[in-house]
C-alpha positions in Angstrom: 32.9 -26.9 17.8 31.6 -30.3 18.9 31.7 -29.3 22.5 29.8 -26.1 21.8 27.0 -28.1 20.1 26.7 -30.4 23.2 26.3 -27.4 25.5 23.8 -25.5 23.4 20.6 -24.6 25.1 17.5 -26.5 24.0 14.9 -23.8 24.6 14.4 -20.1 25.3 12.1 -18.5 27.9 10.0 -15.7 26.5 9.1 -13.1 29.1 6.2 -11.8 27.0 4.6 -8.4 27.4 3.5 -8.3 31.0 3.3 -10.4 34.2 0.0 -8.9 35.3 -2.8 -11.6 35.1 -5.5 -8.9 34.6 -3.6 -7.2 31.9 -2.8 -10.6 30.2 -6.6 -11.3 30.0 -7.2 -7.9 28.4 -4.3 -8.3 25.9 -5.5 -11.9 25.1 -8.9 -10.6 24.1 -7.5 -7.5 22.3 -4.8 -9.3 20.3 -7.2 -12.2 19.4 -9.6 -9.7 17.9 -6.8 -7.9 16.1 -5.4 -11.1 14.7 -8.8 -12.4 13.6 -9.6 -9.0 11.9 -6.2 -8.9 10.3 -6.6 -12.3 8.7 -10.2 -11.6 7.6 -9.4 -8.1 6.3 -6.4 -9.1 4.3 -8.1 -12.3 3.0 -11.0 -10.1 1.9 -8.7 -7.8 -0.1 -6.9 -10.7 -1.6 -10.1 -12.5 -2.7 -11.7 -9.2 -3.9 -8.7 -8.4 -6.1 -8.5 -12.0 -7.5 -12.3 -12.1 -8.3 -12.8 -8.6 -9.6 -11.7 -8.2 -13.3 -11.3 -4.4 -13.3 -8.9 -4.7 -10.3 -6.5 -6.9 -12.4 -4.0 -4.1 -12.7 -0.4 -3.7 -11.5 -1.3 -1.6 -8.5 -3.9 -4.1 -7.2 -1.7 -7.1 -8.0 1.0 -5.6 -5.8 -1.6 -4.7 -3.1 -2.9 -8.3 -3.0 0.7 -9.5 -2.5 1.1 -7.0 0.3 -2.0 -8.5 1.9 -0.5 -12.0 1.6 2.7 -10.8 3.3 0.8 -9.1 6.0 -1.1 -12.3 6.8 2.3 -14.1 7.0 3.9 -11.4 9.1 1.1 -11.4 11.6 1.1 -15.2 11.9 4.8 -16.0 12.5 4.6 -15.0 16.2 1.1 -13.7 17.1 -0.7 -17.1 17.6 2.0 -18.3 20.0 1.9 -15.0 21.9 -1.9 -15.3 22.3 -1.6 -18.9 23.6 1.2 -17.9 25.9 -1.0 -15.5 27.8 -2.4 -18.5 29.7 0.9 -20.5 29.9 2.8 -20.7 33.2 6.1 -21.3 31.4 6.4 -19.4 28.2 9.1 -21.3 26.3 10.1 -21.9 22.7 12.5 -24.5 21.4 15.8 -23.5 19.9 14.6 -24.6 16.5 11.4 -22.7 17.0 13.3 -19.5 18.0 15.5 -19.7 14.9 12.4 -20.3 12.7 10.8 -17.1 14.1 13.9 -15.1 13.2 13.9 -16.7 9.8 10.3 -15.8 9.0 10.5 -12.4 10.6 13.4 -11.3 8.3 11.9 -13.1 5.3 8.6 -11.3 5.5 10.0 -7.9 6.5 12.7 -8.0 3.8 10.1 -9.1 1.3 7.7 -6.3 2.3 10.4 -3.7 2.1 11.1 -4.5 -1.6 7.4 -4.8 -2.3 6.7 -1.4 -0.8 9.5 0.0 -3.1 7.8 -1.8 -6.0 4.5 -0.2 -5.1 6.1 3.3 -5.0 7.7 2.6 -8.4 4.3 1.7 -9.8 2.7 4.9 -8.5 5.7 6.9 -9.9 5.3 5.5 -13.4 1.5 5.9 -13.3 1.6 9.5 -12.3 4.9 10.9 -13.7 5.0 8.8 -16.9 1.4 7.9 -17.7 1.9 7.4 -21.4 4.5 4.7 -20.8 2.7 3.0 -17.9 1.2 0.1 -19.8 4.5 -0.8 -21.5 6.7 -0.4 -18.4 4.4 -2.1 -15.9 3.6 -5.2 -17.9 2.5 -8.4 -16.4 6.0 -9.9 -16.7 7.5 -6.9 -14.9 4.9 -7.1 -12.0 5.5 -10.8 -11.5 9.3 -10.1 -11.7 8.9 -7.4 -9.0 7.1 -9.8 -6.6 9.6 -12.6 -7.3 12.4 -10.2 -6.6 10.8 -9.2 -3.4 10.7 -12.8 -2.1 14.2 -13.5 -3.4 15.7 -10.5 -1.6 13.7 -11.3 1.6 15.1 -14.9 1.5 18.7 -13.8 0.8 18.4 -11.2 3.6 17.1 -13.7 6.2 19.7 -16.3 5.2 22.5 -13.7 5.7 21.2 -13.1 9.2 20.9 -16.8 10.1 24.3 -17.7 8.7 25.7 -15.4 11.4 23.3 -16.6 14.2 23.4 -20.4 13.7 27.1 -20.6 14.4 26.9 -18.7 17.7 27.3 -20.9 20.9 24.3 -20.6 23.2 25.3 -22.3 26.4 24.0 -20.3 29.3 21.4 -17.5 29.6 18.2 -18.3 27.7 15.7 -15.6 28.7 14.4 -13.4 25.8 12.7 -10.2 27.0 10.0 -10.2 24.4 7.0 -12.2 23.1 9.0 -13.6 20.2 12.6 -14.3 19.2 14.3 -11.4 17.4 17.9 -11.1 16.4 19.0 -8.2 18.7 17.6 -10.0 21.7 18.8 -13.5 20.9 22.4 -12.9 20.0 23.0 -11.1 23.3 22.5 -14.6 24.9 25.5 -16.0 23.0 28.4 -17.2 25.2 31.0 -15.2 23.3 31.5 -11.4 23.0 29.7 -10.5 19.7 29.1 -6.8 20.4 31.0 -5.4 17.5 30.1 -8.0 15.0 26.5 -8.0 16.3 26.2 -4.3 16.0 27.4 -4.5 12.4 25.0 -7.3 11.4 21.9 -5.9 13.0 22.6 -2.3 12.1 22.9 -3.4 8.5 19.2 -4.3 8.6 18.5 -0.9 10.2 20.6 0.9 7.5 18.8 -1.0 4.8 15.4 0.0 6.3 16.5 3.6 6.7 17.9 3.9 3.1 14.7 2.3 1.7 12.5 4.6 3.7 14.5 7.7 2.5 14.2 6.4 -1.1 10.4 5.9 -0.7 10.1 9.3 0.9 11.8 10.9 -2.1 9.7 9.0 -4.5 6.4 9.9 -2.9 7.4 13.6 -2.6 8.2 13.6 -6.3 4.8 12.0 -7.0 2.9 14.4 -4.8 4.7 17.4 -6.3 3.7 16.1 -9.8 0.1 15.7 -8.6 0.0 19.2 -7.2 0.6 20.6 -10.6 -2.5 18.9 -12.0 -5.8 19.8 -10.3 -8.4 17.3 -11.5 -10.5 14.4 -10.2 -7.9 12.0 -11.3 -5.2 13.9 -9.5 -7.3 13.9 -6.3 -7.7 10.1 -6.6 -4.0 9.7 -7.2 -3.2 11.9 -4.2 -5.5 9.8 -2.0 -3.9 6.6 -3.2 -0.3 7.9 -2.6 -1.2 9.2 0.8 -2.5 5.8 1.8 0.7 4.1 0.5 2.9 6.5 2.4 0.9 6.0 5.7 1.6 2.2 5.3 5.3 2.9 4.6 5.6 5.2 7.7 3.9 2.6 10.0 6.1 -0.2 8.7 9.5 1.5 8.5 9.3 3.6 11.7 9.5 0.7 14.2 12.0 -1.2 12.1 14.4 1.7 11.9 14.2 2.5 15.6 14.8 -1.2 16.6 17.5 -2.1 14.2 19.5 1.2 13.8 20.0 1.3 17.6 20.3 -2.4 18.6 21.1 -3.7 22.1 18.9 -1.0 23.8 16.9 -2.1 26.8 13.8 0.0 26.3 10.1 -0.9 26.9 9.4 1.0 23.7 11.1 -1.8 21.8 8.3 -4.2 22.9 5.7 -1.7 21.9 7.2 -1.1 18.5 7.5 -4.9 17.9 3.8 -5.2 18.6 3.2 -2.3 16.2 4.9 -3.7 13.1 3.9 -7.4 13.7 0.3 -6.9 14.8 -1.0 -3.3 14.3 0.5 -2.6 10.9 -0.9 -5.7 9.2 -4.2 -5.0 10.9 -4.3 -1.3 9.7 -3.2 -1.9 6.1 -6.6 -3.3 4.9 -8.4 -0.5 6.7 -6.2 2.2 5.1 -6.6 0.8 1.6 -10.3 0.1 1.8 -11.2 3.4 3.5 -9.1 5.6 1.2 -9.5 3.7 -2.0 -12.9 4.0 -3.6 -12.3 1.2 -6.2 -11.4 -1.3 -3.5 -14.2 -0.1 -1.2 -16.8 -0.5 -4.0 -15.5 -3.9 -5.0 -15.5 -5.1 -1.4 -19.1 -3.9 -0.8 -20.2 -5.5 -4.1 -18.6 -8.8 -3.1 -20.2 -8.8 0.4 -23.6 -7.9 -1.0 -23.3 -10.7 -3.6 -22.4 -13.2 -0.9 -25.4 -12.0 1.1 -27.7 -12.4 -1.9 -26.4 -15.9 -2.6 -27.1 -16.9 1.0 -30.6 -15.5 0.7 -31.2 -17.6 -2.4 -30.1 -20.8 -0.8 -32.3 -20.3 2.3 -35.6 -21.5 0.7 -33.9 -24.7 -0.5 -33.1 -25.6 3.1 -36.5 -24.6 4.3 -38.3 -26.8 1.8 -36.2 -29.8 2.8 
């Protein structure tokens, strides 16, 4: 084991998304804008929920935590990818690579449980409205969020416990813009195909089972809504549709990548971009455009900020 440690590679080479200089400039501008909008959009939702009293409800508490996780998920690899567009040698240290795997599985595992919690909240609100307040108490909501982070941490540690003891002594080229488990363990100096398939597919099966559970949950909710034609039902239908769009965008790429690991497809890179960049970017848009309460609160907050800036202008002009 001591010999293995001495021969371990010190860094990995990231091939990135493309070798074309023109395309790299285009992607640099596009992903920089997407990342900036992701951070601003999710920050706006987080601050709006925290500062708006009538949004202090279980659904919006969970939504604000989703925004927090999305900011984390878009930040574990995207800033480095953006900087690497102008780097001649796109490298990452062994420790940095392991850190990316750790945070990727921490945030995705946490988001999976949080999305299940959000579906549970909508199920109780629509299917058992009389018991909603007693079931979805503040303690339960905090417990759901704490459970999400705990499960995410346990999941990522289970993946790293397998990865850290692998000998990496030769190939060090990762065909992506960040380190992910299916790509990195293929570089190990021992044959880990069977064990690797088992470990990685476990993540895929968890994602698939969670998605099927969520699909069943939302179908149940939508059937319940269909039996009640009212303004409240229309609002609930819009909210659940928004939730399910988020679920579909998040789980689709995860299931494809992890249920069928060790595939050499360009689509894997595209899907990685989708759930690490596009999904966190689209979440605020989906929730603000399809949720009237959030939309109204955001507009009010922005207008208040504008009025406050207007009030301070004369002070500076007098000085």
